[in-house]
N, C-alpha and C positions, 0 to 999 in steps of 0.2 A: 214181863213184874217189878217190880221194882223192887224190892228187896225180897228177898225170901230168912226170916232172921229167925229160924224153925228153931229154936225158944220153948219148947211142946210137945220132948221127944221126938219121934220119926211123926210128927203131924208136920206139915208147913203152915209157915205162919206168913203169912204176907201185909206189911201198912201201904197201903196206895192211895194215903189224905190227897200227898202231893201231886199227886191227875184230875187234871176236866174231866166229868163226864165230856163222852163214853167209856172213856178210857180206863177205867178197874173195871167196869162191868164187860169189856174186851178183855182185858189180861185173867179177868176170872173166867171169862164163858172160855178163853183159850186155854188155860194151863187147867180144867177139868177136862176136856172134850182130849189132851194131849196121854201119850202114851204113859206116863209118867209119876199119871196123879191118882194119889188110894181111897179111898171112901170117905174122906176127913179135909174140910180145908181151912185156915183159922184166916180171918181179914178185919184190917181195920180201912175204915170209910172214913172220909170228909163227914158224910150222911149216907141216911135211908136211903138203896138202891131198888126206892120202887119195882124200875122199869125193872130190873132183873131177876128179881122176881119167877115172874112166869116164863123166864129162858130154862131158870133153875128147872122147873116142875118140869119144864118140856123136854130136858135131856136128864129128869126122875132121878131129881138131886131135891133137896128140902133145904132149911133154913129155922140157927137158931141161934135170936136175941142177947147174945152174950151183955151186951151192954153199952148200955147208949148215952152221951152226952151233950153238948152243941159242937160240933167238929171231932167229934171219936166215936164213932161207931162203930161198936164188934161184933162178928161173925161168926159165924160156927157157922160152917154148910157141911152136908152129909150126905154122900150119898145115901138110893132107896136099895133097902137090900133086897133082892129078887128071891120070891119064895118057887122051890120046888116041887114040880108038881109030878 
């Protein structure tokens, strides 16, 4: 990951705008697959990561578009809660 600003309490926040594709997606997937990832991650990207979305779904995550402007897309990634059976 490039930068963990962690300005939102305990929620990791990464600015990946300086990376060329596919590096932002690889960095995000590496982090969410890791042992220290919680249930929410905030990311800033240079463009909307359309190819990342199916990978997130496959791993049990969803996303919310926080804001979008040219060169600055902000996403909140949220792990899906597993329902107790």
